[in-house]
C-alpha positions in Angstrom: -20.0 35.2 -39.9 -20.5 33.4 -43.1 -16.7 32.8 -43.5 -16.0 31.9 -39.9 -15.8 28.2 -40.6 -13.6 28.7 -43.6 -11.2 30.9 -41.6 -11.2 28.4 -38.7 -10.4 25.5 -41.1 -7.4 27.5 -42.6 -6.1 28.2 -39.1 -6.4 24.6 -38.0 -4.7 23.3 -41.2 -1.9 25.8 -40.7 -1.5 24.6 -37.1 -1.4 21.0 -38.3 1.4 21.7 -40.8 3.3 23.8 -38.2 3.2 21.2 -35.4 2.7 18.0 -37.3 6.3 16.9 -36.8 7.0 15.5 -33.3 9.6 13.4 -31.6 8.1 10.3 -30.3 8.8 9.2 -26.8 8.5 6.1 -24.8 8.4 5.4 -21.1 10.6 3.0 -19.2 9.8 2.9 -15.5 7.6 6.0 -16.1 10.5 8.0 -17.4 10.2 9.5 -20.9 13.0 8.7 -23.3 13.3 10.0 -26.9 13.2 7.3 -29.6 13.2 7.1 -33.3 10.0 8.1 -35.1 9.3 4.6 -36.4 9.4 3.1 -33.0 6.3 2.0 -31.0 5.1 4.4 -28.2 4.3 2.6 -25.0 3.1 4.5 -21.9 2.5 3.2 -18.4 0.4 6.2 -17.5 -1.6 8.8 -19.4 -3.7 12.0 -19.0 -7.4 11.6 -18.5 -8.6 15.2 -18.7 -9.1 17.3 -21.8 -10.9 20.5 -22.7 -12.1 21.4 -26.2 -13.5 24.5 -28.0 -15.6 24.2 -31.2 -17.2 26.3 -33.8 -19.6 25.1 -36.4 -23.1 25.1 -37.8 -26.3 24.1 -36.1 -29.4 23.6 -38.2 -33.0 23.0 -37.1 -34.6 20.1 -39.0 -38.2 20.3 -37.6 -40.6 21.8 -36.7 -40.8 24.9 -39.0 -44.0 26.8 -39.9 -44.8 27.0 -43.5 -42.7 29.6 -45.3 -39.8 29.3 -42.9 -36.6 27.3 -43.3 -33.0 27.9 -42.2 -31.3 27.8 -45.6 -31.7 27.2 -49.3 -32.5 23.4 -49.7 -30.9 23.4 -53.2 -27.5 24.1 -51.8 -25.2 21.5 -50.2 -25.8 21.8 -46.4 -27.6 25.1 -47.2 -24.3 27.0 -47.4 -21.6 27.5 -44.7 -22.5 29.8 -41.8 -21.0 29.6 -38.4 -23.8 29.8 -35.9 -22.8 27.4 -33.1 -20.0 27.8 -30.5 -19.1 25.3 -27.9 -16.8 24.7 -24.9 -16.5 21.4 -22.9 -14.4 19.2 -20.8 -14.0 15.4 -20.9 -12.7 12.8 -18.3 -11.9 9.3 -19.2 -12.5 6.7 -16.5 -10.4 4.3 -18.6 -8.8 4.4 -22.0 -12.1 3.2 -23.5 -14.9 4.9 -21.5 -15.5 8.3 -20.0 -17.9 11.2 -19.9 -18.0 14.8 -20.9 -19.9 18.0 -20.0 -20.2 20.7 -22.7 -22.1 24.0 -23.3 -23.2 25.4 -26.7 -24.6 28.6 -28.0 -26.7 28.1 -31.2 -28.3 30.7 -33.3 -31.0 29.8 -36.0 -31.8 32.3 -38.7 -32.9 32.3 -42.3 -30.1 32.9 -44.8 -30.3 35.7 -47.3 -31.5 34.6 -50.6 -33.0 31.4 -49.2 -36.6 32.6 -49.8 -37.5 32.0 -46.1 -39.4 34.5 -44.0 -37.2 36.3 -41.5 -36.6 34.8 -38.1 -34.0 34.6 -35.4 -34.0 32.0 -32.6 -31.2 31.3 -30.1 -30.5 28.6 -27.6 -28.1 28.0 -24.8 -27.5 24.3 -24.4 -25.8 22.0 -21.9 -24.9 18.4 -22.7 -23.9 15.6 -20.3 -22.8 12.5 -22.3 -21.0 9.2 -22.0 -18.0 8.7 -24.3 -16.6 5.6 -25.9 -13.2 5.5 -27.6 -14.1 3.4 -30.6 -10.5 3.0 -31.7 -9.6 1.4 -28.4 -12.9 -0.5 -28.2 -11.9 -2.5 -31.4 -8.2 -2.6 -30.4 -6.9 -0.8 -33.5 -5.1 2.1 -31.8 -1.6 1.0 -33.1 -2.8 0.8 -36.8 -4.9 4.0 -36.4 -1.8 6.0 -35.4 -2.7 9.7 -35.1 -6.3 9.2 -36.0 -9.1 8.6 -33.5 -12.8 8.3 -33.2 -15.1 9.0 -30.2 -18.7 8.0 -30.0 -20.9 10.0 -27.5 -24.4 10.2 -26.3 -26.5 11.4 -23.4 -28.9 14.1 -22.3 -29.1 17.7 -23.3 -31.0 20.6 -21.8 -31.5 23.9 -23.6 -33.2 27.3 -23.2 -34.7 28.6 -26.5 -35.5 32.2 -27.1 -37.2 33.9 -30.0 -35.8 37.3 -30.7 -38.8 38.0 -33.0 -41.7 37.1 -30.8 -39.9 37.7 -27.4 -40.7 34.2 -26.2 -38.4 31.7 -24.4 -38.7 28.1 -23.2 -36.7 25.4 -21.4 -36.4 22.2 -23.4 -34.7 18.8 -22.9 -33.9 15.6 -24.8 -31.2 13.3 -26.1 -28.0 13.9 -28.1 -25.9 11.3 -30.0 -22.9 11.8 -32.2 -19.4 10.9 -33.3 -16.2 12.8 -33.3 -13.3 12.0 -35.6 -9.9 13.2 -34.3 -6.4 13.8 -35.5 -3.5 14.3 -33.1 -1.2 17.2 -33.9 0.9 17.1 -30.8 1.0 14.7 -27.8 -1.5 16.9 -26.0 -3.2 18.8 -28.8 -5.7 17.4 -31.3 -7.9 18.6 -34.2 -11.5 17.4 -33.7 -14.6 17.4 -35.7 -18.1 16.4 -34.7 -21.5 15.5 -36.1 -24.4 15.3 -33.6 -28.1 14.8 -33.8 -30.4 16.2 -31.0 -34.0 15.5 -30.2 -36.2 17.6 -27.9 -38.9 15.7 -26.1 -40.4 18.8 -24.6 -40.6 21.6 -27.1 -43.4 24.1 -27.9 -41.2 26.3 -30.2 -40.9 26.1 -33.9 -37.3 26.7 -34.9 -38.5 29.9 -36.6 -39.6 31.2 -33.1 -43.3 30.8 -33.1 -44.9 29.1 -30.2 -47.5 26.3 -30.4 -50.3 25.7 -27.9 -48.9 24.5 -24.6 -51.0 21.3 -25.0 -49.4 20.6 -28.3 -46.0 19.1 -27.4 -43.7 19.2 -30.5 -40.8 16.8 -31.2 -37.9 19.0 -32.2 -34.9 17.8 -34.1 -31.6 19.5 -35.0 -28.2 18.6 -36.3 -24.8 20.2 -35.6 -21.5 20.1 -37.5 -18.4 21.5 -35.8 -14.6 21.7 -35.9 -12.4 22.4 -32.9 -9.2 21.8 -30.9 -8.9 19.5 -27.9 -6.1 20.0 -25.3 -5.3 17.3 -22.8 -3.7 18.0 -19.4 -2.3 16.3 -16.4 1.1 15.1 -15.0 1.8 12.9 -18.1 2.8 13.8 -21.6 0.0 12.3 -23.6 -3.8 11.6 -23.4 -5.2 8.1 -23.0 -6.8 8.5 -26.5 -3.4 8.2 -28.1 -1.1 6.2 -25.8 -0.2 2.7 -26.7 -1.1 1.0 -23.4 -0.3 -2.6 -22.4 -3.1 -3.9 -20.3 -2.4 -5.9 -17.2 -3.1 -9.3 -18.8 -0.8 -8.5 -21.8 2.0 -7.4 -19.4 1.6 -10.6 -17.3 1.7 -12.7 -20.5 4.9 -11.0 -21.7 6.5 -11.4 -18.3 5.5 -15.1 -18.3 6.9 -15.6 -21.8 10.1 -13.9 -20.6 10.4 -16.2 -17.6 9.8 -19.3 -19.8 12.4 -18.0 -22.2 14.9 -17.6 -19.3 14.2 -21.1 -18.2 14.7 -22.4 -21.8 18.0 -20.5 -21.9 19.1 -22.0 -18.5 18.2 -25.5 -19.8 20.5 -25.1 -22.8 23.4 -27.5 -22.9 26.1 -25.8 -25.0 28.7 -28.5 -24.7 26.3 -31.4 -25.0 27.5 -33.1 -21.8 24.1 -33.7 -20.3 24.4 -30.9 -17.7 22.3 -27.7 -18.3 24.2 -24.5 -18.6 22.9 -23.0 -15.4 24.5 -25.9 -13.5 27.5 -26.4 -15.7 30.7 -24.8 -14.2 32.8 -26.1 -17.1 30.7 -25.1 -20.2 33.3 -26.2 -22.7 33.9 -29.8 -21.9 34.9 -32.1 -24.7 32.0 -34.0 -26.2 32.0 -37.7 -25.2 34.2 -37.2 -22.1 32.6 -38.2 -18.8 31.6 -35.3 -16.5 30.4 -35.0 -12.9 27.1 -33.5 -11.8 28.5 -29.9 -12.3 29.7 -30.6 -15.8 33.3 -30.8 -15.0 35.4 -33.4 -16.9 36.5 -36.0 -14.5 40.2 -35.7 -13.5 40.8 -37.9 -10.4 44.6 -37.4 -10.3 44.2 -33.6 -10.8 46.9 -33.4 -13.5 44.8 -31.1 -15.7 44.0 -33.9 -18.3 40.6 -35.6 -18.2 40.9 -39.2 -17.2 39.4 -40.6 -20.5 41.8 -38.5 -22.6 44.7 -39.5 -20.4 43.9 -43.1 -21.1 43.8 -42.4 -24.8 47.2 -40.7 -24.7 48.7 -43.6 -22.8 47.2 -46.2 -25.2 48.4 -44.2 -28.2 52.0 -44.1 -26.9 52.1 -47.7 -25.6 50.8 -49.3 -28.8 53.6 -48.5 -31.2 51.9 -45.5 -32.9 48.7 -47.5 -33.6 45.7 -45.3 -33.1 43.4 -46.7 -30.4 39.9 -45.4 -30.8 38.8 -46.1 -27.2 35.5 -44.4 -28.1 37.2 -41.1 -28.7 36.3 -39.3 -32.0 38.6 -37.5 -34.3 36.8 -34.3 -33.5 37.6 -34.8 -29.8 41.3 -35.4 -30.6 41.5 -32.1 -32.6 39.8 -30.2 -29.7 42.2 -31.8 -27.3 45.1 -30.6 -29.3 43.8 -27.2 -30.5 42.4 -26.2 -27.1 45.7 -26.6 -25.4 45.1 -29.8 -23.4 48.2 -31.3 -25.0 51.1 -29.0 -24.4 54.8 -29.0 -23.7 55.9 -27.3 -20.4 59.2 -25.7 -19.5 61.1 -25.0 -16.3 62.0 -21.4 -15.4 64.2 -19.8 -18.1 64.7 -23.2 -19.9 64.5 -23.7 -23.6 63.8 -27.5 -23.7 60.6 -29.2 -22.4 60.7 -30.7 -18.9 60.5 -34.5 -18.6 56.8 -34.3 -17.6 56.0 -33.2 -21.2 57.3 -36.3 -22.8 53.9 -38.0 -23.1 52.3 -35.0 -24.6 55.1 -34.7 -27.2 54.6 -38.4 -27.9 50.9 -37.8 -28.5 51.6 -35.1 -31.0 54.2 -37.3 -32.7 51.8 -40.2 -33.0 49.0 -37.9 -34.3 51.3 -36.5 -37.1 52.5 -40.0 -38.1 48.9 -41.4 -38.4 47.6 -38.2 -40.1 50.0 -37.6 -42.9 47.9 -34.8 -44.4 47.9 -32.6 -41.3 50.3 -29.9 -40.4 50.8 -28.3 -36.9 51.5 -24.8 -35.7 53.9 -24.8 -32.7 53.5 -21.6 -30.6 55.9 -20.8 -27.8 55.1 -18.7 -24.6 57.0 -17.3 -21.7 55.9 -16.0 -18.3 56.1 -12.3 -17.3 59.3 -12.5 -15.4 62.1 -10.7 -17.3 62.3 -8.2 -20.1 59.8 -8.3 -23.0 62.5 -8.7 -25.7 64.2 -11.5 -23.8 60.9 -13.4 -23.3 60.0 -13.0 -27.0 63.3 -14.7 -27.9 62.8 -17.3 -25.2 59.3 -18.2 -26.5 60.7 -18.5 -30.1 63.5 -20.8 -28.9 61.1 -23.0 -27.1 58.9 -23.4 -30.2 62.0 -24.1 -32.3 63.4 -26.7 -30.0 60.0 -28.6 -29.9 60.0 -28.5 -33.7 63.6 -29.9 -33.7 62.5 -32.8 -31.4 59.6 -33.8 -33.7 61.8 -33.5 -36.8 64.4 -35.8 -35.2 61.6 -38.2 -34.4 60.7 -38.5 -38.1 58.3 -35.6 -38.9 59.0 -33.6 -42.1 60.0 -30.1 -41.1 57.7 -28.6 -43.7 54.7 -29.8 -41.7 55.7 -27.8 -38.6 55.3 -24.0 -38.4 56.7 -22.2 -35.4 55.3 -19.0 -33.8 56.6 -17.0 -30.9 53.9 -15.3 -28.9 56.1 -13.9 -26.2 54.6 -13.3 -22.8 51.4 -15.0 -21.6 50.1 -12.6 -19.0 46.8 -14.4 -18.3 47.9 -15.6 -14.8 49.1 -13.9 -11.6 52.8 -13.3 -12.1 53.4 -13.4 -8.4 52.5 -17.1 -8.2 55.2 -19.5 -9.2 52.7 -22.3 -9.7 50.5 -20.2 -12.0 53.6 -19.2 -14.0 54.4 -22.8 -14.6 51.2 -23.1 -16.7 52.2 -20.4 -19.2 55.8 -21.5 -19.7 54.7 -23.7 -22.6 54.4 -24.6 -26.2 50.9 -25.3 -27.6 49.8 -26.9 -30.8 47.2 -26.2 -33.5 46.4 -28.6 -36.3 46.1 -27.1 -39.8 45.4 -28.7 -43.2 
């Protein structure tokens, strides 16, 4: 038996090496999902029950009669000798607090070579204890990782028997201790324990001799053990190890999420004074008047905001003189580059219709008053007709618009034409929708 503890230690370390690698899991709506090893484990539910088996060494401290002691005092711990075996179960009322019931068989003898007189005393012991998960008590479970620490204490009752003097006695007292743990798998842990026991009713010396019944001895012993703990239940991990968000933490996170959603809703991307969640036109031009739903005001429904339409009219009617009219250069560029200013074409026509004259005049005035700017001219056609034909049609439209601007006094080198063929962004069965894509649009470049 002297090498039992050493053999157990080797076995447990082998188990640790064999099973130490695990795939972490997380729960989402109580459903386990595999995740990467460096991710946090969060569980909504956890197992509360566990059973454990231990083997170790129990040593009587006092009382001993003169000439008796359990081991050689000159040796560390008196040498290693397995003489204590235990089996128990634990239930956690919450992740922090629970209770356990355990049973132990302890055998006290003198070791050979210790110089003690021969004796042999055994006891069968039952322990009922409260348990505190110290790691959770101090809220360090995330940093502790696989390591754990349980504190326990309660009452113990034992029956002692001397195999030398054929005597036995029922004793009782207190037990306190601590149990470091290391999780091997989600439901299997390596445990160790150090416990101190006091018997308030004891008439036995640990060497087996019996004192007078009127002489009540105060017995003390200490036990050291190693073991394995297995948790069970409908979940995959015990509450000792699960990263659990308490109700208040969840409520705070949900509240933060709702506040974040409100802040997002209150964003005003286009800076028109209407929050995004109310804004049905979230790309309105900065500085252009909008209604309560964030739409640029266009009373005549011609597709051009009223303020920009006034700017176009003023630009054309004032002999190429730029009229600021509270409109910024950035707004003008956005007006041109976003397609608000475009030339439109009738079906299968290569020259702009008369309704596009103002828009072409706007581009002309812009180029004349911004000599350092160039413009890309991009032509489009609707989906009616063959692809090759429409490609050529879009190119002709862009070229003809360029020719108009060149004849109006713009250097041809400042105008780049592109043919984008068919614009299929609208319903091709609608004649009114197709009118919107038979067009030439402009983009200002340096």
